[in-house]
N, C-alpha and C positions, 0 to 999 in steps of 0.2 A: 503493499500499500504505498511507504514511503517513495517507492519507486517512480508513481503515477504520480504523488503532491510535488514532487521535486519538478517532474514531466509537467504538471499546471502552471507553476510557475515561472517556469523556463519560457514557455510558448504565452505566457501573459507580458513577459518583458519585450525585452528588446530584442527583434531578429537576430540571429544567431550571427554572427561576423567572422571568417578568418582572420589571424592576426595579420597578414597583408592587406583584406579589405579594408580592416579596422585603420590601420596605419595609412592607408590611400586616401580616407574618407579625412580623415584631420590635415593631411598634406592638402589636399583640396580645401580646407577650411581656411589653412594659411596661404594660401596662394590668393583665395579671396581677400581675406584680411590686408594683404598687400599689395594686389590692383585698388580696393576700395583705399588706401592711404594714398596710393598714387595720383589717382583722381581727386583727392581730398589737396593733395596739394597744389596740382596743375593749377584747381578750381582757384583758389588761395593766389596764386602769383597771376590769374588772369585777370583777379578782381583788382591785384594791388595794383597793375601796369594799366589799366584801359578802364579801371575806374572813375570815380569823378575826380575833380584835380584836390578839393576840398581837404585841407590838412586835417588824417584819421578817417576819413571816413571810406575809401576805397581800403583802408587795412580792416574798417570793423567788417564790412561787407565780404572780404578775404575771409575772415575769420567763421564768420555766419557760413559762410558755404561749407568750410573744411568742415566744423562742428556737424553740419547739417550732415553731410556724406557720410562722418565718421558716425554719426547716432542712429543711420540708415544701417550701416554696417553692422553695428553692434545689436540692432532689434532684429535682424536677419538672421545672424548667427547664432542669438539667445532663445528665438523662435525654434530652427531647425534643432536645439542641444533639447530644447522643451518637449517638443513635438517628437518623441521617438519611434511611434509605431505612424509611420504615412502609408496613405495607400494611392495606386495610380491612379485610380480613379478621381481621386478629389484633387490631385493635381492638373490630371488632364481636365477636369473640369474646369479650373480657373484660369487655365492658358487658354483653353479655345474660347473661354467666354470674355474672356480680355482682349484676342485676337479680333474676334466676330465683332466685338462693340465696338473696338477702334474703327474696324470697316468699317461697320453702320453708319457711325458720327458721322466719319469725313461725309460718306457720300450722303448723308442727310444734310447736312452743314454745305455742299456744294448746290445740292437741289434747290435747298431755299434759299440761298442768297440771293436769286435772282427777282424773285417775290419778297424778297426783307429789305432789302437794299438797293435803292438806287441808284446807275453808275454815273456819277460827279463827273464833270467837266475839269482837266487839269489833274496834276499829280497830285495839288495838297489837298484835293477834295479826294482823290483815292486814299491818299494815306491818313486822312479824317477816319476813315471807315476801315483801316486798316484792326484796330483793337474790339470794335463792336464785331466783326468777323469773326476773330480769334476767338474771342471770348464766346461764340454762340457755336463756333466748332469744339471747342475743350467743353463745355454744358452740355452737349448734344453726346459728346464721346463718354462722358463720366454717366450718363443716364442712360444708352444703349449699355458699355460695360459693365452696371450695377444690374439688368435687366438680364443680361445672359449668362452671368455668371450665377445668378442666383437662380432662373431655371435651369441652368444644367445642374447645380449643385443637389435641386430637390429630382431632379432627374438622372442621375449619376446612375443609379444601377440599369437603367434601358438606353445608357448613353453607347452601349457598344454596339447597340444597333444601328446608331447612325453612322459611327467610327469604329468600326471591330476591328481597325487594326492599331487601336494604342489599347487593347485588352493587356495584353501581355502576360496571359494566362499560362500557369505551368503546364507542359503537353503533359498528362496523362494515360496511362494504358488503358486499353478495354475500350468499350462502347460509355457506358453509363456509370457511375459508382452504386456503390453497394452500401448501404444506412444501417447498423447492425444495431438490433434492440436489446435491453437488458436480458429477456428470457432465452434472444440465443448463444447470448453469450455466458451466461451461466448455463446451459444445455453442453455445450463444449464441442459439439458435432460438427459446429462450422470449423475449428482448427483441423481436426480431420482431413473435411472435404479440400482445406487450400494445403494442405500439406500433400495432394495430390495432383499441385499444379492444374486443376482443372477452373480456377479462379484467376483471371489476368486482370477483373476490372480494379480498379482502386478504394478500396475498403475506408469509410467512414465512419468513426462513433464519435457522434454528439456530445459536448460538457457536460451536456444532464445527464446522460444517460450513465455517462464514468460517474456522476454527483448521484445518483441510483446505486449505481453497485457500490460505492464506500457508505452510503448508507446502510444499506443491507449488510456490507462487511461488518459495520459496527453494531447491528442490533445486539437486544440483550437476549433475544433467542437463538438458543444455541441452532439450531435447522438454520434459521435465515441468515446465522454469521456464517456456517459452513457454505450454504450458497454462493453469497457474497465473496466472501474469499476464493470459491473456486473458478467464480467470474473473472476475477483480476487475474488469478492464476493464467486463465484460457487467453483473455488479452495479453497479457505478458508476452504468452510464448504464440499470439498473433504476431506482435511488434517484432520478437525471435527472428520471424521466417522471413530469411531475406529476398526469397520471391514475390514475396509482397509488398504492395503499397498501400500503407497504413496512414492513414491521418486522424488526427484528434481535433476535433470541430469546437471551436467555440460557441457554435450555434447560432448566436445573433445577428441572424440573416432578417432581411426589411418583411413584416407580413407574418412574422412568429414568433409572438405573447412568450413575455420573460416567464411568466406565472402559469400556471394549467397543471392539465394532467401528461404525465411524459408521453402518452400514449399520442395526443394531437401532439404534442409538438413536434414529436418524432414525424408525424405524416405529414406535417405543413411544410418539417425540415428538409422532407427527401423532394417534396412536389416544387419548393422552391428551387432546390440546386439538379432538379435534375433527375433524381436516384431512385434507385428502387429499395425495399425496406425488409430486408431478409428477418423472418421470424417464423416463430413454431406456435405464438399465440393465437388461438382462432379469431376473438374479439378484434383483437388490431387488424389482422387479415381483412375483416369485413367493414374497419370504417377505413383502410385504407384504398379498397376497392370502391367505396362511395366518394371518395376526394378524388378519384382517375387517378391512383396512385399505383403503380406496379409493384407487386408483392411475389416474393420466392417464400415461398414456405418452407421450413428444412422438413418438415415432418414429408409434404406431400414429394419433396424430393427422395428422402428417405424410402419413402412406398415406391415410389418408381422404380428403384432399386431392388428393389427384392424379386427373389426367382419368381416367374410368371408358370403358374399351373393351367393347366388346359383339362375343361372335362373329359372323364376316359381315362386319366393320368392315374396312375398308382404310387401312391405315396408310404412311408415306411415311418409312423411315429409309435411313438408313446401317449396312452391316452390316459392323465394325470387326473381328473377330476369329472364331475358330474353335470353334465349341463343343465340347462332351463327349463327344458323338456323332457318327458319322461322316454328313459332308456337312452337320452343324448351323453355321448362321451366326448370332452374336452382336449384335444389334446393340441402341441406348437411346434412349427418349422423352426429349424436353426436360427433361422433372421427372426425368429418372436410371431410369425404370424398364427393366428388362431385356426384350429381345423375343427370343424363341427362335425362329428362323424354321428351320423343317424345306428342309436341299438350298441353303440360302443361302449354302455355303460357296462356290461356283461365282460371288456376285457379291460378293464379300467385297473390301473399297474402295469400290463404287459405291452408289450410290442406289438404293433398290429399292420397289417399292410391293408389302405386304405384306397378306394379308388373316387376320385374327384368326382364331384355330380356338378357344382356349380362356384362358382366364385364372385362375391360380393365387394365391391371396390367403392368408398367412400373416404369423405375429408380425413376422418379418422384414422384409417389403416385398410388393409386388403382381408376379409376373412373367407376360409376356403370351408363349405358344405361337402361331407363325402358321405361316404357308408363301406360298409366293409366288404373289403372285397374274400367273394367265395372261397373255403380253404380248400387247396387242392388246383387252383385254377394258377395258371402263368401270367 
């Protein structure tokens, strides 16, 4: 359990960087500060040489420009250090919003100029309208930038459909991710299936599922505590499988409420990421189907892998107990399939040859009905 708690803290902190990557980030920050310092010194020298001739005014303007540029550099650097987990969708929305806003603002200023300002005769008349025109362009650009950035930030989850090449998502194996629920992790058979190399999709375990496992493992009830610890062991076994790509997701996806039942959150989470739910819970299976989410029922997978018994086939089983109907006996195949034997009570506790009469398949499993094979018949 300590392993998973440490893993949770690590994933909620800064994304891990290699030593070379960390050094490179600090080198880039240092270069940024040096460049901004050079720009501030250049601005100071410009105002000092080309500013007003009054004594001290040019120097004061140069100092103000220097402090403004250095202050901007410090604000940018501090913001970069404080915002540790950056999202490419947010950065892309701001960048494209500013770019689109500046373009629209300038186009609007050019389009409105003939209607708002008359073209005066002479050079002095044109100079008198330079400031209002520039002010109009700046005002329209600011308004357009605000509208574009605000709109893109509020719709950034769908922004990739507008400009798909900015998503930069990690390439994953398989077609659609598999989302595990608590019951299938505790069951443990999913780890056996994964070790057969049958599954090539990314496996996702939401954070709230892991938290539920930890709660069960910390329960005061001994049976629940053992089940929870078994689930944590199975999850650790999955993570140690080098042929799997397993991800612990924080579960914070738009449209998925933070509270509520785990089953409902799991279905909405799988629907949001376009994944499939892997479970052996019958009720969760029904909820997912109502929400239009594909489900992989591990019980159905196990039943489909059981040996097929055809009517007329002869099986060798041991009748171990009585059936519900008079004279019936119950036996089991090696894979656990129940065999109901007509008139099998007479051979209870013995090995007997039975002939399959019919096979009943339902979501709970497969049931075989048979009758005793006549003695002496091959």
